[in-house]
KERO-238905 format. One record per residue (C-alpha): residue in three letters; x, y, z. Coordinates in nm, 3 decimals, decimal comma. Layout:
+------+---------+---------+---------+
! resn !      c1 !      c2 !      c3 !
+------+---------+---------+---------+
!  Ala !       X !       Y !       Z !
...
+------+---------+---------+---------+
// end
This chain:
+------+---------+---------+---------+
! resn !      c1 !      c2 !      c3 !
+------+---------+---------+---------+
!  Unk !  -0,796 !   0,234 !   0,548 !
!  Unk !  -0,746 !   0,424 !   0,252 !
!  Unk !  -0,592 !   0,214 !  -0,017 !
!  Unk !  -0,298 !   0,434 !  -0,067 !
!  Unk !  -0,187 !   0,388 !   0,307 !
!  Unk !  -0,223 !  -0,018 !   0,238 !
!  Unk !  -0,017 !   0,030 !  -0,061 !
!  Unk !   0,254 !   0,247 !   0,122 !
!  Unk !   0,251 !   0,031 !   0,441 !
!  Unk !   0,274 !  -0,316 !   0,242 !
!  Unk !   0,563 !  -0,139 !   0,001 !
!  Unk !   0,770 !  -0,051 !   0,346 !
!  Unk !   0,701 !  -0,417 !   0,461 !
!  Unk !   0,741 !  -0,590 !   0,111 !
!  Unk !   1,110 !  -0,412 !   0,085 !
!  Unk !   1,211 !  -0,611 !   0,409 !
!  Unk !   1,106 !  -0,916 !   0,278 !
!  Unk !   1,328 !  -1,186 !   0,107 !
!  Unk !   1,155 !  -1,323 !  -0,196 !
!  Unk !   0,862 !  -1,154 !  -0,398 !
!  Unk !   0,606 !  -1,399 !  -0,316 !
!  Unk !   0,701 !  -1,317 !   0,063 !
!  Unk !   0,666 !  -0,947 !   0,006 !
!  Unk !   0,313 !  -1,021 !  -0,154 !
!  Unk !   0,218 !  -1,266 !   0,095 !
!  Unk !   0,330 !  -1,026 !   0,364 !
!  Unk !   0,151 !  -0,733 !   0,156 !
!  Unk !  -0,169 !  -0,918 !   0,180 !
!  Unk !  -0,142 !  -0,989 !   0,545 !
!  Unk !  -0,056 !  -0,622 !   0,632 !
!  Unk !  -0,413 !  -0,531 !   0,483 !
!  Unk !  -0,601 !  -0,738 !   0,756 !
!  Unk !  -0,380 !  -0,580 !   1,032 !
!  Unk !  -0,425 !  -0,225 !   0,898 !
!  Unk !  -0,826 !  -0,248 !   0,856 !
!  Unk !  -0,895 !  -0,384 !   1,223 !
!  Unk !  -0,732 !  -0,061 !   1,306 !
!  Unk !  -0,959 !   0,282 !   1,388 !
!  Unk !  -0,974 !   0,440 !   1,074 !
!  Unk !  -1,204 !   0,628 !   0,770 !
!  Unk !  -1,258 !   0,538 !   0,441 !
!  Unk !  -1,338 !   0,761 !   0,127 !
!  Unk !  -1,547 !   0,741 !  -0,179 !
!  Unk !  -1,446 !   0,518 !  -0,441 !
!  Unk !  -1,284 !   0,776 !  -0,677 !
!  Unk !  -1,084 !   0,949 !  -0,415 !
!  Unk !  -0,971 !   0,611 !  -0,348 !
!  Unk !  -0,889 !   0,523 !  -0,689 !
!  Unk !  -0,717 !   0,858 !  -0,750 !
!  Unk !  -0,480 !   0,841 !  -0,404 !
!  Unk !  -0,397 !   0,462 !  -0,492 !
!  Unk !  -0,286 !   0,544 !  -0,822 !
!  Unk !  -0,060 !   0,778 !  -0,716 !
!  Unk !   0,086 !   0,555 !  -0,441 !
!  Unk !   0,103 !   0,248 !  -0,666 !
!  Unk !   0,257 !   0,504 !  -0,947 !
!  Unk !   0,489 !   0,672 !  -0,677 !
!  Unk !   0,623 !   0,310 !  -0,536 !
!  Unk !   0,704 !   0,175 !  -0,911 !
!  Unk !   0,866 !   0,484 !  -0,994 !
!  Unk !   1,090 !   0,495 !  -0,700 !
!  Unk !   1,151 !   0,136 !  -0,624 !
!  Unk !   1,076 !  -0,030 !  -0,947 !
!  Unk !   0,756 !  -0,236 !  -1,064 !
!  Unk !   0,932 !  -0,533 !  -1,029 !
!  Unk !   1,046 !  -0,498 !  -0,663 !
!  Unk !   0,959 !  -0,607 !  -0,370 !
!  Unk !   0,822 !  -0,295 !  -0,236 !
!  Unk !   0,585 !  -0,259 !  -0,521 !
!  Unk !   0,491 !  -0,657 !  -0,509 !
!  Unk !   0,434 !  -0,569 !  -0,095 !
!  Unk !   0,215 !  -0,256 !  -0,210 !
!  Unk !   0,009 !  -0,473 !  -0,470 !
!  Unk !  -0,010 !  -0,763 !  -0,228 !
!  Unk !  -0,158 !  -0,495 !   0,020 !
!  Unk !  -0,426 !  -0,380 !  -0,190 !
!  Unk !  -0,535 !  -0,669 !  -0,347 !
!  Unk !  -0,776 !  -0,773 !  -0,081 !
!  Unk !  -1,015 !  -0,438 !  -0,131 !
!  Unk !  -1,085 !  -0,572 !  -0,422 !
!  Unk !  -1,358 !  -0,754 !  -0,267 !
!  Unk !  -1,457 !  -0,409 !  -0,107 !
!  Unk !  -1,473 !  -0,256 !  -0,471 !
!  Unk !  -1,664 !  -0,548 !  -0,597 !
!  Unk !  -1,912 !  -0,514 !  -0,287 !
!  Unk !  -1,968 !  -0,179 !  -0,262 !
!  Unk !  -2,039 !  -0,148 !  -0,656 !
!  Unk !  -2,280 !  -0,451 !  -0,614 !
!  Unk !  -2,467 !  -0,287 !  -0,317 !
!  Unk !  -2,360 !  -0,604 !  -0,082 !
!  Unk !  -2,347 !  -0,542 !   0,294 !
!  Unk !  -2,023 !  -0,598 !   0,497 !
!  Unk !  -2,176 !  -0,892 !   0,634 !
!  Unk !  -2,159 !  -1,136 !   0,321 !
!  Unk !  -1,790 !  -1,035 !   0,251 !
!  Unk !  -1,525 !  -1,293 !   0,292 !
!  Unk !  -1,251 !  -1,148 !   0,451 !
!  Unk !  -1,270 !  -1,135 !   0,838 !
!  Unk !  -1,158 !  -0,758 !   0,837 !
!  Unk !  -1,433 !  -0,640 !   0,587 !
!  Unk !  -1,714 !  -0,798 !   0,779 !
!  Unk !  -1,653 !  -0,893 !   1,125 !
!  Unk !  -1,340 !  -0,736 !   1,282 !
!  Unk !  -1,327 !  -0,405 !   1,089 !
!  Unk !  -1,188 !  -0,105 !   1,257 !
!  Unk !  -1,437 !   0,163 !   1,404 !
!  Unk !  -1,481 !   0,447 !   1,213 !
!  Unk !  -1,317 !   0,778 !   1,321 !
!  Unk !  -1,375 !   1,130 !   1,148 !
!  Unk !  -0,998 !   1,244 !   1,094 !
!  Unk !  -0,762 !   1,135 !   0,851 !
!  Unk !  -0,470 !   1,271 !   1,018 !
!  Unk !  -0,341 !   0,939 !   1,192 !
!  Unk !  -0,374 !   0,763 !   0,805 !
!  Unk !  -0,200 !   1,050 !   0,658 !
!  Unk !   0,080 !   1,047 !   0,949 !
!  Unk !   0,131 !   0,674 !   0,852 !
!  Unk !   0,165 !   0,757 !   0,484 !
!  Unk !   0,426 !   1,003 !   0,554 !
!  Unk !   0,639 !   0,777 !   0,776 !
!  Unk !   0,590 !   0,529 !   0,483 !
!  Unk !   0,707 !   0,749 !   0,225 !
!  Unk !   1,036 !   0,865 !   0,405 !
!  Unk !   1,142 !   0,501 !   0,484 !
!  Unk !   1,076 !   0,415 !   0,114 !
!  Unk !   1,293 !   0,745 !   0,032 !
!  Unk !   1,344 !   0,896 !  -0,332 !
!  Unk !   1,417 !   0,715 !  -0,654 !
!  Unk !   1,713 !   0,427 !  -0,653 !
!  Unk !   1,996 !   0,550 !  -0,812 !
!  Unk !   2,121 !   0,301 !  -1,080 !
!  Unk !   2,451 !   0,219 !  -1,224 !
!  Unk !   2,525 !   0,392 !  -1,515 !
!  Unk !   2,779 !   0,632 !  -1,676 !
!  Unk !   2,700 !   0,941 !  -1,421 !
!  Unk !   2,753 !   0,732 !  -1,140 !
!  Unk !   3,057 !   0,543 !  -1,276 !
!  Unk !   3,208 !   0,924 !  -1,319 !
!  Unk !   3,116 !   1,004 !  -1,002 !
!  Unk !   3,272 !   0,711 !  -0,831 !
!  Unk !   3,590 !   0,758 !  -1,019 !
!  Unk !   3,604 !   1,112 !  -0,902 !
!  Unk !   3,544 !   1,234 !  -1,293 !
+------+---------+---------+---------+
// end
């Protein structure tokens, strides 16, 4: 699964959690579920750019200390193993995470399903959150 999709789905799930720790853990667990689905991975540079964009968007719209952001972070942490293994030339059979070595989803050519998941996640997360401030207080008082 593309790391950006892991991040966005982890953000959606993290937002549903009650505590930051739960959000991080649920994000990490969601990684394994998503990895078991048929998907296509990309080259490291492409993955890095897309992941930076997804995490940046979540931080900007949800807050860098939000449960959504922690869910996103938890969802991409397992891919540190993938990155290290790719850079070191280690085969899948030597990885620790079961969905990186044994239960990994079959590879497909199309990125369309992952794109659809990403769009749904973006819609569920919505845009920037409004913060209470002068402008919001004015609107609340009809000014």
